[in-house]
C-alpha positions as CSV (number, residue, x, y, z in Angstrom):
1,X,-17.4,-19.6,9.2
2,X,-16.6,-16.5,7.2
3,X,-16.4,-17.1,3.4
4,X,-13.4,-15.0,2.3
5,X,-14.2,-14.6,-1.3
6,X,-12.4,-11.2,-1.4
7,X,-9.1,-13.0,-0.7
8,X,-9.7,-15.3,-3.6
9,X,-10.4,-12.4,-5.9
10,X,-7.3,-10.6,-4.8
11,X,-5.3,-13.8,-5.5
12,X,-6.9,-13.8,-9.0
13,X,-5.9,-10.2,-9.5
14,X,-2.4,-11.1,-8.5
15,X,-2.4,-13.9,-11.2
16,X,-3.6,-11.3,-13.7
17,X,-0.8,-9.0,-12.7
18,X,1.7,-11.7,-13.3
19,X,0.6,-12.4,-16.8
20,X,-0.4,-8.9,-17.8
21,X,3.0,-7.8,-19.1
22,X,2.7,-10.3,-21.9
23,X,-1.0,-9.9,-22.4
24,X,-0.8,-6.1,-22.6
25,X,2.6,-6.1,-24.3
26,X,4.7,-4.2,-21.8
27,X,7.1,-7.1,-21.1
28,X,10.0,-5.1,-22.5
29,X,9.6,-2.4,-19.8
30,X,11.6,-4.1,-17.1
31,X,10.4,-1.8,-14.3
32,X,6.7,-2.2,-15.1
33,X,7.1,-6.0,-15.8
34,X,9.1,-6.5,-12.6
35,X,6.6,-4.5,-10.5
36,X,3.5,-6.3,-12.0
37,X,5.0,-9.7,-11.5
38,X,6.4,-9.0,-8.1
39,X,3.3,-7.4,-6.6
40,X,1.2,-10.1,-8.4
41,X,3.2,-12.9,-6.8
42,X,2.9,-11.3,-3.4
43,X,-0.9,-10.9,-3.8
44,X,-1.2,-14.5,-4.9
45,X,0.8,-16.0,-2.0
46,X,-0.5,-13.7,0.7
47,X,-4.2,-14.0,-0.2
48,X,-4.1,-17.8,-0.6
49,X,-2.6,-17.9,2.9
50,X,-5.2,-15.4,4.2
51,X,-8.1,-17.3,2.5
52,X,-7.2,-20.4,4.5
53,X,-7.0,-18.7,7.9
54,X,-10.0,-19.1,10.2
55,X,-9.5,-15.8,12.0
56,X,-9.4,-12.5,10.2
57,X,-6.8,-10.4,12.1
58,X,-6.4,-7.3,10.0
59,X,-4.3,-8.7,7.1
60,X,-6.3,-6.5,4.7
61,X,-3.8,-3.7,5.4
62,X,-1.2,-5.6,3.3
63,X,-3.7,-5.6,0.4
64,X,-4.4,-1.9,0.9
65,X,-0.7,-1.0,0.8
66,X,-0.2,-3.2,-2.3
67,X,-3.1,-1.5,-4.0
68,X,-1.7,2.0,-3.1
69,X,1.7,0.9,-4.4
70,X,0.1,-0.3,-7.7
71,X,-1.6,3.1,-8.2
72,X,1.6,5.0,-7.4
73,X,4.0,2.9,-9.5
74,X,3.4,4.7,-12.8
75,X,4.7,7.9,-11.2
76,X,7.5,6.1,-9.2
77,X,8.9,4.3,-12.2
78,X,7.9,6.9,-14.8
79,X,5.9,4.8,-17.2
80,X,3.1,7.3,-17.6
81,X,3.2,7.4,-21.4
82,X,2.3,3.7,-21.5
83,X,-1.5,4.3,-21.1
84,X,-2.5,0.6,-20.9
85,X,0.2,-0.2,-18.4
86,X,-0.9,2.8,-16.3
87,X,-4.6,1.8,-16.6
88,X,-3.7,-1.8,-15.7
89,X,-1.8,-0.8,-12.6
90,X,-4.4,1.8,-11.5
91,X,-7.5,-0.4,-12.0
92,X,-5.8,-3.4,-10.4
93,X,-4.7,-1.3,-7.4
94,X,-8.1,0.2,-7.0
95,X,-9.8,-3.2,-7.2
96,X,-7.4,-4.6,-4.5
97,X,-8.1,-1.7,-2.2
98,X,-11.9,-2.0,-2.8
99,X,-11.8,-5.7,-2.0
100,X,-9.8,-5.2,1.1
101,X,-12.1,-2.4,2.3
102,X,-15.1,-4.6,1.6
103,X,-13.6,-7.4,3.6
104,X,-12.8,-5.1,6.5
105,X,-16.4,-3.9,6.4
106,X,-17.7,-7.5,6.3
107,X,-15.5,-8.4,9.2
108,X,-16.6,-5.5,11.4
109,X,-20.3,-6.1,10.6
110,X,-19.9,-10.0,10.9
111,X,-21.3,-10.6,7.4
112,X,-21.4,-14.4,6.9
113,X,-21.6,-14.7,3.1
């Protein structure tokens, strides 16, 4: 059985995104807060479901798309002056993409642990 620790970490990143507007003090920026909470909730739900599946059928593409979206949102919603918000979104998005790519690599090469 494949241990899908990457899904669990993506779910934790989603939880971080949900609480990050208050922890990093950007909760008054409705676009940034809504984006972080929305994408975070999607990552939590999707990755908890994915972690419990026995067969890996390419669901990493959802994480890759979510990660790309997180990286692009500072430009899309124009909150570039808020450097910690931009850093939070960019690093979280990059981490989600990296974990999804790692999981794809592990699946292709049948890595067990």
